[in-house]
C-alpha positions in Angstrom: 5.7 -1.9 -17.4 3.2 0.3 -19.1 -0.4 -0.3 -17.9 0.9 -2.8 -15.3 -1.0 -2.2 -12.1 -1.0 -5.3 -10.0 -1.8 -3.5 -6.7 1.8 -3.4 -5.3 5.1 -1.7 -6.2 7.7 -4.4 -5.8 7.6 -8.2 -6.3 10.3 -9.8 -4.2 11.1 -13.2 -2.6 12.0 -14.3 0.9 15.0 -16.6 1.6 12.8 -19.6 1.0 11.7 -18.4 -2.4 8.2 -17.4 -1.4 6.8 -14.4 -3.3 6.4 -11.0 -1.4 4.1 -8.4 -2.9 5.3 -5.1 -1.4 3.4 -1.8 -1.5 5.7 1.1 -0.4 4.3 4.2 1.3 6.6 7.0 2.4 6.4 10.3 4.4 8.7 13.1 5.4 7.3 12.8 8.9 8.6 10.7 11.8 5.6 8.4 11.6 2.4 7.7 9.8 -0.9 8.8 11.2 -2.7 7.6 8.1 -2.1 6.7 4.5 -4.0 6.2 1.3 -4.5 2.8 -0.4 -6.1 2.7 -3.8 -9.0 0.3 -4.4 -6.6 -1.8 -6.5 -4.0 -2.0 -3.7 -6.7 -3.0 -1.2 -8.1 -5.6 -3.6 -4.6 -7.1 -4.0 -4.1 -7.1 -0.2 -7.4 -9.0 0.2 -6.4 -11.6 -2.4 -2.8 -12.1 -1.4 -3.1 -11.7 2.4 0.1 -13.4 3.8 2.3 -12.5 0.8 1.2 -8.8 0.8 3.2 -6.3 2.7 3.0 -2.6 3.4 6.5 -1.0 3.8 6.1 2.3 5.7 9.1 4.4 5.1 9.5 7.5 7.4 11.6 10.6 7.5 12.4 10.5 3.8 14.8 13.2 2.6 17.5 13.7 0.0 19.9 11.5 2.0 17.4 8.5 2.3 15.1 7.4 5.0 15.4 6.8 8.8 13.1 3.9 9.3 11.1 1.2 7.6 8.2 -0.5 9.3 6.7 -3.6 7.7 3.1 -4.7 8.0 2.4 -8.2 6.7 -1.2 -8.9 5.7 -2.7 -5.5 6.3 -6.2 -7.0 5.8 -5.6 -9.1 8.9 -4.7 -6.0 10.9 -7.9 -4.5 9.7 -9.9 -7.6 10.7 -8.5 -7.8 14.2 -9.0 -4.0 14.8 -5.3 -3.1 15.0 -5.8 -0.6 12.2 -8.9 1.1 10.9 -10.0 1.6 7.3 -12.6 4.0 5.9 -13.4 5.3 2.4 -12.4 8.9 1.8 -12.8 9.5 -1.9 -15.2 8.8 -4.7 -14.3 8.7 -8.3 -16.4 10.9 -10.6 -16.4 9.9 -14.2 -17.2 12.6 -16.7 -18.9 11.6 -20.0 -19.4 13.7 -23.1 -20.9 17.0 -22.3 -21.1 20.5 -23.9 -20.0 23.6 -22.2 
């Protein structure tokens, strides 16, 4: 939906009807060394914890993908030191100016 940015790509449900908020990241490579989360994605992961999932899709090509790894509650992984997070970008807003 236009301007709909909840912080994840797919809303789904498990077999018990519990909501799953899924953020999908993909790569052409065989595995992920790193990935980028937007501030909005990280904020949603912090709010929804156990119902927030990262689906890591590897070896993506025109035929599909080879493997999908699932990380439930990525914030928990960060907290226990299993994965690291660090800021890598800053947004620069430009206001009216003359050239």
